[in-house]
C-alpha positions in Angstrom: -45.6 -19.1 11.9 -43.1 -17.3 14.9 -42.6 -13.8 14.6 -38.6 -14.5 13.5 -40.0 -16.4 10.5 -42.8 -14.2 9.6 -39.9 -11.2 9.7 -37.4 -13.4 7.5 -40.3 -14.0 4.9 -41.0 -10.2 4.8 -37.7 -9.1 4.1 -37.8 -12.0 1.4 -40.6 -10.2 -0.3 -39.4 -7.0 0.3 -35.7 -8.0 -1.4 -37.7 -9.7 -4.2 -39.8 -6.1 -4.8 -36.7 -4.3 -4.5 -34.6 -6.7 -6.9 -37.9 -6.5 -9.8 -37.8 -2.6 -9.6 -33.6 -2.8 -10.1 -33.9 -5.6 -13.2 -33.7 -4.6 -16.3 -37.3 -5.5 -17.8 -37.7 -8.9 -19.4 -34.6 -10.3 -17.8 -33.8 -12.1 -14.7 -31.9 -9.8 -11.4 -28.0 -10.9 -11.7 -26.6 -12.5 -8.9 -24.7 -9.2 -7.9 -27.7 -7.4 -7.6 -29.8 -10.2 -5.3 -26.6 -10.1 -3.0 -26.1 -6.0 -3.1 -30.3 -5.7 -2.1 -29.9 -8.7 0.3 -27.4 -6.0 2.0 -29.9 -3.4 2.2 -32.5 -5.2 3.0 -30.6 -6.8 6.2 -28.9 -3.0 7.0 -25.5 -4.4 6.4 -24.2 -2.0 4.1 -26.0 1.1 6.6 -24.2 -0.3 9.6 -20.7 -0.8 7.8 -20.5 2.4 6.5 -21.6 3.6 10.2 -18.7 1.9 11.7 -16.1 2.7 8.9 -17.1 6.6 9.5 -16.7 6.2 13.2 -13.2 5.1 12.4 -12.4 8.2 9.8 -13.8 10.6 12.3 -11.3 9.4 15.0 -8.2 10.0 13.3 -9.6 13.1 10.8 -11.3 15.2 13.5 -8.1 15.4 15.7 -5.9 15.2 12.3 -7.8 18.5 11.0 -7.1 20.4 14.8 -3.5 19.6 14.6 -3.1 20.4 11.0 -5.2 23.9 11.8 -3.6 24.8 14.5 0.1 23.9 13.3 -0.8 26.3 10.1 -2.2 28.9 12.7 1.4 29.4 14.0 2.4 31.2 10.8 -0.8 33.0 10.5 -0.4 34.2 13.9 3.1 35.7 13.1 1.8 37.3 10.2 -1.2 39.5 11.9 1.2 40.3 14.5 3.9 41.5 11.7 0.9 43.3 9.9 1.2 45.9 13.0 4.7 46.3 12.3 4.3 47.7 8.4 3.3 47.1 4.8 6.7 46.2 4.2 7.5 44.1 6.9 4.1 41.9 6.4 4.5 41.4 2.8 8.3 40.1 3.5 6.7 37.4 6.2 4.0 36.7 3.3 6.7 35.9 0.7 8.9 33.8 3.0 5.8 32.1 4.2 4.2 31.1 1.3 6.9 31.0 -1.2 9.6 29.1 1.0 8.0 27.9 4.4 5.3 26.5 1.7 7.5 24.4 -0.5 9.2 23.0 2.2 6.0 22.5 4.0 4.7 20.6 1.1 8.4 18.7 1.0 8.7 17.6 4.3 5.1 16.3 4.5 5.4 14.9 1.6 8.1 12.9 2.5 6.3 11.9 5.9 3.1 10.5 4.1 5.6 7.7 3.1 6.3 6.7 6.5 2.6 6.9 7.2 2.5 4.3 4.4 5.0 2.3 5.9 4.1 2.4 9.7 0.3 1.8 8.6 1.2 -1.4 6.8 3.4 -2.4 9.8 0.0 -1.8 12.2 -1.9 -3.3 10.2 0.1 -6.3 9.6 1.1 -6.3 13.1 4.7 -5.7 13.3 4.4 -2.8 15.6 8.0 -3.4 16.7 9.0 -1.7 13.4 7.4 1.6 14.1 10.4 3.1 15.5 12.9 1.9 13.2 10.8 3.5 10.3 10.5 6.8 12.2 14.8 6.7 12.8 14.8 6.6 8.7 12.5 9.1 8.0 14.2 11.0 10.6 17.5 10.6 8.8 15.9 11.4 5.4 14.2 14.8 6.6 17.4 15.8 8.4 19.4 15.7 5.2 16.5 17.3 3.6 16.7 20.3 5.5 20.6 20.5 5.5 20.0 20.7 1.6 17.6 23.2 1.8 19.4 25.6 4.5 21.4 27.3 1.4 18.1 28.6 -0.3 16.8 29.9 3.5 20.6 32.0 3.0 20.2 32.9 -0.5 16.7 33.4 -0.6 16.9 37.5 -1.4 18.7 37.4 -4.7 16.8 34.3 -5.8 13.7 36.5 -4.9 15.2 39.4 -7.2 15.9 37.0 -10.0 12.3 36.3 -10.0 11.5 40.2 -10.1 10.5 40.7 -6.7 10.4 44.1 -5.1 14.2 44.6 -4.1 13.3 46.1 -0.5 10.6 43.3 0.3 13.2 40.6 -1.1 16.0 42.3 1.7 13.9 42.1 4.5 12.4 38.2 3.5 16.2 37.5 3.1 16.9 38.8 6.8 14.0 37.1 8.3 14.3 33.9 6.3 17.8 33.3 8.1 16.4 34.2 11.2 13.9 31.2 11.0 16.2 28.4 9.6 15.8 27.0 13.1 12.1 26.0 12.4 13.5 24.4 9.0 14.8 21.6 11.3 12.2 21.8 13.5 9.7 20.4 10.4 12.5 18.0 10.0 11.2 16.1 13.2 8.2 17.2 13.5 6.2 15.2 10.4 8.1 12.0 11.1 6.7 11.5 14.9 3.3 13.0 13.5 3.1 10.1 11.0 4.5 7.6 14.1 1.8 8.7 16.2 -1.0 9.0 13.2 -0.6 5.5 12.3 -1.5 4.2 15.6 -4.5 6.2 15.8 -2.8 8.3 19.0 -3.5 11.5 18.1 -5.4 13.6 20.5 -2.5 14.0 22.7 -0.8 15.6 19.3 -3.9 17.8 19.0 -2.9 19.0 22.2 0.6 19.6 22.0 -0.2 21.7 19.1 -3.0 23.7 20.4 -0.9 24.4 23.9 2.3 25.5 21.0 -0.6 27.6 19.0 -1.4 29.5 22.3 2.3 29.8 23.8 3.1 31.2 20.0 -0.1 34.2 20.3 1.5 34.8 23.7 5.2 35.1 22.6 4.4 37.6 19.4 2.3 39.7 21.9 5.0 40.1 24.1 7.7 40.7 21.3 6.1 42.8 19.0 3.9 45.1 20.9 5.5 45.2 24.1 9.0 45.0 23.7 9.2 46.0 19.7 11.4 43.1 18.9 10.3 43.7 14.8 11.0 40.7 12.7 13.6 39.5 14.7 10.7 39.2 17.6 8.6 37.4 15.1 11.2 35.0 13.9 12.1 34.3 17.6 8.3 33.5 18.8 8.0 31.1 15.7 11.5 29.1 16.8 10.6 28.8 20.0 6.8 27.5 19.5 7.8 24.9 16.9 10.9 23.7 19.0 8.5 23.4 21.9 6.1 21.6 20.0 8.7 19.0 18.3 10.4 18.6 21.8 7.5 17.9 23.8 6.1 15.5 21.0 9.3 13.5 20.8 9.3 13.2 25.0 5.8 11.5 24.1 7.0 9.0 21.5 10.1 7.8 23.5 9.0 8.6 26.9 7.7 5.2 27.1 4.3 5.4 26.3 4.7 3.2 23.2 7.1 0.0 24.4 6.2 -2.1 21.6 6.5 0.8 19.1 9.7 2.1 19.8 12.1 -0.2 21.0 15.3 2.7 21.2 17.8 3.9 18.4 18.6 1.2 16.0 21.6 0.7 13.5 18.6 -0.6 11.4 17.6 2.5 10.7 20.4 3.4 8.2 19.2 0.3 6.3 17.5 0.1 3.1 17.4 4.2 2.7 17.5 3.9 -0.7 14.1 2.5 -1.1 12.6 4.7 1.7 14.4 7.9 -0.1 12.4 6.6 -3.8 9.3 6.4 -1.7 9.9 10.0 0.0 10.4 11.9 -2.8 7.6 10.6 -4.8 5.3 11.4 -2.0 7.1 14.7 -1.6 6.9 15.7 -5.5 2.9 14.8 -5.7 2.3 17.0 -2.5 4.4 20.2 -4.0 2.7 20.1 -7.4 -0.8 20.6 -5.3 1.1 23.4 -3.1 3.1 25.4 -5.8 0.2 26.9 -6.7 0.2 29.1 -3.7 4.0 29.9 -4.5 3.2 30.7 -8.1 0.4 33.3 -7.2 2.3 35.3 -4.5 5.4 35.4 -6.9 2.9 36.9 -10.1 1.7 39.0 -7.4 5.0 40.3 -6.0 5.9 41.2 -9.7 3.5 43.9 -10.0 4.0 47.8 -9.4 3.8 48.4 -5.7 3.5 45.1 -4.3 3.4 45.7 -0.9 -0.4 46.0 -0.3 -1.1 43.5 -3.3 1.0 40.8 -1.7 -0.4 41.9 1.9 -4.0 41.3 0.2 -3.2 38.3 -1.7 -1.7 36.1 1.5 -4.6 37.2 3.8 -6.8 35.3 1.2 -4.1 32.7 0.8 -4.0 32.1 4.8 -8.0 31.9 4.6 -8.4 29.0 2.0 -4.9 27.1 3.1 -7.2 26.5 6.6 -9.8 25.2 4.5 -7.3 22.8 2.6 -6.0 21.5 6.3 -9.6 19.9 6.1 -8.8 18.3 3.6 -5.4 17.3 4.6 -7.0 15.9 7.8 -8.8 13.6 5.7 -5.9 12.7 3.8 -4.1 11.4 7.2 -7.2 9.4 7.9 -7.8 7.7 4.6 -3.6 7.1 4.4 -3.9 5.3 8.0 -6.9 3.4 7.5 -6.1 2.2 4.1 -1.9 0.9 5.2 -3.9 -0.5 8.1 -6.2 -2.8 6.0 -3.5 -3.5 3.5 -1.0 -4.6 6.2 -3.7 -6.6 7.2 -4.2 -8.0 3.6 -7.9 -6.7 3.4 -7.9 -5.2 -0.1 -11.7 -4.9 -0.1 -12.0 -2.8 3.4 -9.0 -0.8 2.3 -11.0 0.1 -1.0 -14.7 0.8 1.3 -12.6 3.1 3.4 -11.5 5.0 0.5 -15.3 5.3 -0.8 -16.3 6.6 2.9 -13.5 9.1 3.0 -13.8 10.5 -0.5 -17.7 10.4 0.2 -17.6 12.2 3.6 -14.7 15.0 2.2 -17.1 15.7 -0.9 -19.9 16.7 1.4 -18.1 18.7 4.0 -16.5 20.4 0.5 -20.2 21.2 -0.7 -21.5 22.6 2.6 -18.3 24.5 3.2 -18.8 26.0 -0.5 -22.5 26.7 0.1 -21.6 28.5 3.4 -19.4 30.6 2.0 -21.6 31.2 -1.1 -24.2 32.9 1.4 -21.8 34.5 3.2 -20.4 35.8 0.3 -23.9 37.2 -0.7 -24.9 38.8 2.2 -21.3 40.7 2.1 -21.8 41.9 -1.2 -25.8 43.0 -0.2 -24.5 44.9 2.5 -21.9 46.9 0.7 -24.6 47.8 -1.9 -26.7 49.1 1.0 -23.8 51.3 2.4 -23.2 52.4 -1.0 -26.4 53.5 -1.8 -26.8 55.2 1.6 -23.6 57.3 1.1 -24.3 58.1 -2.6 
């Protein structure tokens, strides 16, 4: 008997023993169990898991870095404004968490519809449709930005109706008018982002976001501590940083790096807008329902007596929590691209398997994150207890 035949015989015997272990006593193993154990015995499932996990991380890792970098633009703004004053910090926090958080959810949700369509087009080999889909999405998000502009203009009376502090509401109203250019930057950023993610071209987007974050840090240092421009300086820094990101990203998309996906502007972008709007709204509402929790918390805290310190404290905690949320959004982008690609290629089983791997990976990361957070919190409590016992 040759070595290969002996190996096959040992594998068969091992599989039979595994089948007997899995089978219910007194019954023969089913055909499904036979196939499953056979795959396990040959290592097919393991290899398939490793392969899918690699594809997942190729998209998820840069998507997480991109989301963290772009969200950190707002965090850096809040950090520098914190040195200006407590009321100013509270006003910026309300604008970021209530107004911009709502807008961010709407724009990102609408971009998720584009992610689905572009991913399916890539899987089906219809790469030439990506540019048309992106243009449709830009039209819809641009119109949405126009519709949301009055909210930026009249946010001060809206906040006062919601029983927020008048002084904070007035400052928030001024700041929200100054950051209106960022609203239109969001409208162009997310379609281009989903265009790139659907083709797994994400590392350049990540580098652009990190450079924009570095530029934003420098501009905040220049406009606030050095030139003492206050809230206007913070708004100017944010506008410049976001439009730098959008312009460079757009140049990368239309500059000839994607000759098959981007074939120029087309009138086809204005066709089938109704169906695109329906899919975009569904995605936007679904994501907004997840993000409105933060809006509700800020509004409730803002209605307390002497709300400046309370709003400042809760906004810092929520920024830290949202940083963790960016990891989930990275996996959201990954599973959306992978499932769309496989469905576009007509492989529903591969799409289901991709969902399983993504959910498992993100769950493991969530458990590890929670475990580390619990340890840090316990150490912090012990440290505070030791300090109190030495003082008192």
